[in-house]
C-alpha positions in Angstrom: 0.0 0.2 0.2 2.7 2.4 0.9 4.3 1.5 -2.2 1.6 1.9 -4.7 0.9 5.8 -2.4 4.5 6.3 -3.5 4.2 5.8 -6.9 1.1 7.9 -7.1 2.5 10.7 -4.8 6.1 10.6 -7.9 3.1 11.2 -10.6 1.2 14.4 -9.4 4.5 15.1 -9.2 6.2 14.5 -12.5 2.5 16.1 -13.9 2.6 19.2 -12.1 6.3 19.4 -12.2 8.2 22.5 -13.3 9.0 20.0 -16.8 5.8 19.1 -17.3 4.4 22.9 -17.0 7.7 24.1 -19.5 6.9 21.5 -22.1 3.0 22.4 -22.1 4.2 26.5 -22.7 6.4 25.0 -25.9 3.2 23.0 -27.2 0.9 26.1 -26.6 3.7 28.3 -28.2 4.3 25.6 -30.8 0.5 25.9 -31.6 0.2 29.3 -32.0 3.3 29.6 -34.3 1.9 26.7 -36.4 -1.7 27.9 -36.6 -1.9 30.3 -39.3 0.1 28.2 -41.1 -2.7 25.3 -40.6 -5.4 27.9 -42.1 -3.4 28.7 -45.4 -3.0 25.1 -46.1 -6.4 24.2 -45.5 -7.7 27.3 -46.9 -5.4 26.7 -50.0 -7.1 22.7 -50.4 -11.3 24.6 -50.5 -13.2 25.8 -53.5 -13.5 28.8 -53.2 -17.5 29.1 -52.4 -16.5 27.4 -49.2 -13.8 30.1 -48.2 -15.6 32.4 -45.9 -19.3 29.9 -45.3 -16.5 27.0 -44.0 -13.7 28.8 -41.5 -12.0 25.5 -40.9 -12.4 22.2 -42.5 -13.6 22.0 -45.9 -16.4 20.1 -46.6 -15.1 18.9 -50.1 -11.4 19.1 -50.2 -9.7 20.2 -53.1 -5.8 19.5 -53.0 -5.8 20.0 -56.8 -5.6 23.9 -56.3 -2.1 23.4 -55.5 -1.6 22.4 -59.0 -4.1 24.9 -60.3 -2.5 27.2 -59.4 0.7 27.1 -61.3 -1.8 27.4 -64.3 -3.3 30.3 -63.0 -3.4 33.5 -65.5 -1.2 32.1 -67.7 1.5 30.4 -65.7 2.1 34.0 -64.2 3.2 31.7 -60.8 6.4 30.5 -62.6 7.1 34.3 -63.5 7.0 35.3 -60.1 9.0 32.0 -59.3 12.0 33.1 -61.1 11.8 36.9 -61.0 12.2 36.3 -57.1 14.9 34.1 -57.2 16.6 36.4 -59.2 16.0 38.8 -57.2 17.1 37.2 -54.1 19.7 35.7 -55.3 21.0 38.8 -57.0 21.1 41.0 -53.6 22.5 37.9 -51.9 25.6 37.7 -54.1 26.4 41.4 -55.0 26.2 42.5 -50.8 28.2 39.8 -50.0 30.7 40.6 -52.5 30.5 43.9 -51.4 30.6 43.6 -47.8 33.0 40.9 -47.1 35.7 43.8 -48.3 34.0 46.2 -46.3 34.0 44.0 -43.5 37.4 43.2 -43.5 38.5 46.6 -43.3 36.8 47.2 -40.5 37.8 44.2 -38.6 41.5 44.4 -39.5 42.9 47.4 -41.0 43.7 51.0 -39.1 40.8 52.7 -40.5 40.4 56.3 -38.6 37.3 56.8 -37.2 35.8 53.2 -37.6 34.1 52.6 -35.0 32.2 55.6 -35.2 30.9 54.1 -39.0 30.0 50.4 -37.7 27.7 53.0 -35.3 26.5 54.4 -38.5 25.6 51.6 -39.5 23.5 50.4 -37.3 21.4 53.6 -36.9 20.1 53.6 -40.9 18.7 50.2 -39.7 16.4 51.8 -37.8 15.2 53.8 -41.5 12.5 51.5 -43.5 12.5 51.3 -47.3 9.5 53.5 -47.0 10.9 56.5 -46.1 13.5 56.8 -49.0 11.1 55.3 -51.7 10.3 58.7 -52.9 14.0 59.5 -53.7 14.6 56.4 -55.0 11.8 56.4 -57.4 13.3 59.7 -59.1 16.2 58.5 -58.8 15.0 55.7 -60.9 12.5 57.4 -62.8 16.5 59.2 -64.3 17.9 56.4 -65.1 15.5 55.2 -67.6 15.1 51.7 -64.4 11.6 51.8 -63.0 11.0 48.4 -64.4 14.1 47.1 -63.8 14.8 43.9 -61.8 18.4 44.9 -62.1 17.7 47.9 -60.9 15.2 46.1 -57.5 18.7 43.7 -57.0 20.9 46.6 -56.6 18.4 48.6 -54.1 18.0 45.8 -52.0 21.8 45.2 -51.9 22.0 48.6 -50.9 20.1 48.4 -48.0 21.0 45.1 -46.5 24.4 46.2 -46.9 24.7 47.9 -43.6 23.6 44.6 -41.8 25.6 42.9 -44.0 29.1 44.8 -42.7 27.5 44.8 -39.3 27.2 41.8 -39.0 30.5 40.1 -40.4 32.6 42.4 -39.2 31.8 40.8 -35.9 31.9 37.3 -36.8 35.7 38.7 -39.3 36.9 40.4 -35.6 36.6 36.5 -34.0 38.2 35.2 -35.8 42.4 35.1 -33.9 44.8 37.5 -35.8 47.7 34.8 -35.1 45.9 32.0 -37.8 45.7 35.1 -41.0 49.7 36.1 -39.5 50.6 32.3 -39.6 49.2 31.8 -43.2 51.5 35.1 -44.3 54.7 33.7 -42.8 53.8 30.4 -44.7 53.6 32.8 -47.7 50.5 33.5 -48.4 48.8 36.9 -49.9 46.9 39.2 -47.9 43.5 37.6 -49.9 45.1 34.2 -49.6 44.6 34.2 -46.2 42.3 35.7 -46.6 40.0 33.5 -48.9 42.0 29.7 -47.0 42.4 30.7 -43.2 39.4 33.6 -42.6 36.4 33.2 -44.5 36.4 28.7 -43.5 36.9 29.9 -40.2 34.2 32.5 -40.4 31.8 30.4 -42.4 28.9 29.6 -39.9 29.7 34.1 -40.1 28.5 34.4 -43.2 26.1 31.7 -43.7 24.0 33.7 -41.4 24.4 36.7 -43.3 23.4 34.9 -46.8 20.2 34.1 -44.3 19.0 37.5 -43.6 20.0 39.1 -46.8 18.4 36.7 -48.8 14.8 36.4 -47.0 14.9 39.9 -46.5 15.2 40.3 -50.4 12.4 37.6 -51.1 9.9 38.9 -48.7 10.6 42.3 -49.3 7.1 44.3 -51.3 7.3 47.9 -50.5 9.8 48.6 -53.1 9.2 45.8 -55.7 5.9 47.0 -55.6 6.6 50.8 -56.4 8.7 49.9 -59.2 7.9 47.2 -60.7 5.1 47.4 -62.9 5.2 45.3 -66.3 3.9 40.9 -65.1 7.1 40.3 -66.4 9.3 41.6 -63.7 7.2 41.1 -60.6 8.8 38.8 -57.6 6.2 36.5 -55.9 5.3 39.6 -52.5 3.7 41.5 -55.3 2.8 38.7 -58.4 0.2 37.0 -55.8 -1.0 40.1 -54.6 -2.9 40.2 -57.9 -4.9 36.8 -56.8 -6.3 39.0 -53.8 -8.2 41.7 -56.4 -10.7 43.8 -55.0 -13.8 43.0 -57.9 -12.8 38.7 -57.5 -10.3 37.9 -54.9 -9.1 33.9 -55.0 -7.7 33.5 -51.9 -7.3 29.4 -52.1 -5.1 30.8 -55.4 -3.9 33.1 -53.4 -3.5 30.6 -50.1 -1.9 28.3 -52.6 1.0 30.3 -54.0 1.9 31.9 -50.4 2.6 27.7 -49.7 4.6 27.3 -52.9 6.9 31.1 -52.5 7.6 29.8 -48.5 8.8 26.4 -49.3 12.2 27.6 -50.8 12.7 29.5 -47.7 12.0 26.0 -45.6 14.8 24.2 -48.0 16.5 26.9 -47.3 16.9 26.6 -43.9 17.2 22.7 -44.0 20.2 22.8 -46.2 21.7 25.4 -44.0 21.2 23.9 -41.1 23.6 20.7 -41.6 26.3 23.2 -43.4 26.3 25.8 -40.5 26.7 22.7 -37.8 29.4 21.4 -39.6 31.1 25.0 -39.8 30.9 25.4 -36.4 32.8 22.0 -35.5 34.9 22.1 -38.4 36.2 25.5 -39.4 39.4 25.9 -37.3 40.6 22.7 -38.0 40.5 22.8 -41.7 
């Protein structure tokens, strides 16, 4: 009898202990995070007539919406995907090409006033793109680049540049200078030591920067909506907006297209997570 009471007391303690409440809070938080995606998925597989009348589960499941969205409006979704990939990939590549040398100079070279310069870089992130959108539009109009995907690549790179330089500077400064000096003694030039020694060690920081810059360009809406007018140049953020027109909103296709739009970001995190873990454990050894 005593042993049975002891077992029941242990079970009560486990049910009401700190671990139980932490698990319950985590499950509740996870439910809040996943709820919008569940609503998106359920809306994507509904007939259009049930979107407003069936707030939860549909009466008629219509999963073909996930495929029909690719043929809607003459296959515009594929064009939007291509433009978003060009925009996000081009902005990320341009940002890294310019931010890495700048971050190395701030981290290693005796640049006068670099502390104040880093603080100014951080301060620029307090301004939203909409603050300068009018000035940028006038500049692009004077150059004849108001409906140009290439101009938008440059604008997104310019907006992400300050954050990328600030973030990369911290990672490059954390690399021991002795490693670079040893490479220089072995005959490496400054550029060779940077590419062969510093970058492999600072790989996780570069990967983190790539993720932030890519997602920022992938999700950007204000500049794309302002500068791009032709359907052939619109990225996903602006192109999907057309499914929610005021006269005939197609909410099921909008949600289906949105599900496809978040898929590359999920795949990016799945791939980056593995390489990030490898860089953290093997970067210094390499």
